[in-house]
N, C-alpha and C positions, 0 to 999 in steps of 0.2 A: 424193621421199624413199622409200626402200624399207624396209618393216617386216619385220624378221626375228623369227620365233617360235622359241624354243628348245623342242624336244620332249624329254620325258623319255626316257632311254635304254631304259627297260623297255618302251616302246611297241613296239619292234621285236620283242621276244619275244612280246608279246601278238598282234601282227599275224601272226606265224608260226603261232600256234595256231588262227587262223581257217581255216575251210574255204574252198576256192576260191570257192564261191558267196557266202559271207559277205563275202569280199573284194570281189567284183563289186558286191554291194549297197552296201557301204561306199563304194566309189569313185564310184558313181553318185550316192549321197546327198551326197557331198562336192562334187560338181559342181553341186549344187542341184536335182537331179531329185526330184520328188514320188513317193510310193509308187506311185501309179497309173502314172506314166511308167516307173518302174523295172520294174514288173510287165510292162508291155507290151514294153519293150525286151528283157527276159530271158525273155519268154514263160512267166511264172509268175503265180500269183494274187497279189492284193494281200495276202492273208492270209499267203502264203508269204514275201513281202518282209518283212512285220512280224515273222514268226517268225525269219527270219534275223537281223534287227536285235536281237531279244530274246536269241537264243542267243549272238550275238557279245558283247553287253553282259554276259552271264553269265560270260564268260571273264575279266572284270576282277575284281580283288580286291573283296570285298563292301564295303569301306569307301572305295573309290576308283572313281568312275564319271565319267570325263571326258565332255564332250559328244560325241555321235556325230559331228557334223560336224567338230569339231576333230581327233578321232582320224582320221577319214577323210581330212581334209586332209593329215595326216601321211603317210598311205599314198600319196596321189596325188603329193605333193611329192617323196617318196623313190622314185618310180617302182615302186611295189609292183606285182607281177604278179598277175593273176588266175589264172594257171596254165592258161589256155585260149589256143588259137591264135586270132589275129584274122583 
């Protein structure tokens, strides 16, 4: 049995407001990577990873903060691009 999750339409607009690096961090987080792993893969510090997550969360309305992994899962599922060439 396949479980379908309905994502709110406003998530696309929020995703569009994230920087390319915030998107990369969100995608890696959605795939289950830990802060240390994300930092190593993207060649940035753990503190920078945490800062990208914090800044991305700040782009949500103050009264609505969905879980980071659920939002990132939206991004991965919908083929969101990081804006960087692979």
